[in-house]
Each structure stands twice: as C-alpha cells, then as structure tokens.
N, C-alpha and C positions, 0 to 999 in steps of 0.2 A: 503493499500500501503506499503510494506516495503522497505525501502532504504538500498542499500548496496553500502557503500563507500569502495574504495581502495585505498591503498598507501597514494599517494600525494593529492587525494581529501580528504580523512579522515583528514589528517595531517592539511591540509589548513584550513577545516572548524572548527576543534578543536582550532588552533591557533587563528582565528577569534574570536570565542567565548570566549577563555581564554583573549584574549586582552580586550575584551568587559568587561569582568568580574572584570579585574583589573582596567580598567577605572571607573567603577561603584563604585567600593570601594574607588577610589581616589575621586570620586564626593561626596560619602556619608562623607569621611574624611574632605575634604574642608569646606562642610557644616557646620560640627560640629564644625570645628576651625572659622568659621566665616569669612572665605576668601571672595574676592572681586567677585560680582555677575557675571561680565563678565568673569573671570576665571572660575567659575564653569559652567557657560553656555558653554563655550568653551568647556570644558572637557566632559559635557554632549553631546554635539554634536558629539563629536569623538566617545563616546561609541555607540551612536544612529546609526552612519555610519557602525561602525564595526558589529553590530547586523544586519543590512541591509544587509552588504555583506555575513554574513553567510547564512541569509535567502535565498539571491538569489542563492547562491551556492548550498544549499540544493533543492531548487524548480528546478534549471536547472538540476541537477543530477537526479531528480525524472522523469523530463521532458524526459531526455534522455533514462533513463531506461524503462519509462512506455510506451513511444511512439515508441518503437523499437519492439514492440510484432509483429511478423508478422502474427499472426491469427487474430488481430483486437480484441482480446478479452482477459480478465484478469480472472485468476483463480476465482475471486469472482463475475464474472459474468458482470463485468462492461466493456463496451465495450471501445474502444480507444477514440472515440468521447466523451464520458461521462468523461473520466479520463482527457482529455485534457481540457474540460470545467472546471472541478474541480480544475485542477492544474492552470489554467488561473486565476481563482478566488482568490486562494492562492496567487499567484504572484502579483495581483493587490492589495492584502491587504496589502502588503509591501511598495507599491508606494505611 
C-alpha cells in the first residue's frame, strides 16, 4: 500500500517526525551530560507522544485512502476487508 500525502497532511506528519527527532537528540544529549533522571524521562515521553501522533496520522491517512476504493478491491488483489484488518492491526500496534 502506497500512501499519498498532500499539502497539510504531509507537512503535519513531517513536522511531528522532526519534533520527535529533535526530542530524541535532546534525550541523548541529556543522558551524555548526566542530567536528572526525571528530566530525561519527561523528554523521552514527549518524543514518544510525537512519534505516536505521527503514526496515528499516517494510519488515519492510510485508512482514508484505502477504504474509499469503490470496487472493494486493491490493485494488489487485497480486498477492502483484508486491508481494513491489516490497518487495524497496525493501528493497535501503536496503542
């Protein structure tokens, strides 16, 4: 399944991923500097939330694109129901 992001969707997902990337870099630096454990865990939790939100946005876009096929079939032969089950499994892997 190939996702196609447009305009604001793409910008939003990329911004979330860049934010997470910056937060993870910050966590690494904090650990290297021997910073307080609570501060490190707080920053790590923020990075995790940013990644989760990006993942949810990607899956939501996939659901929207894949489940709107009026024929009920995908080019690769996967039915809408099969794709729905696969995407639901992906969604739950982030929960």
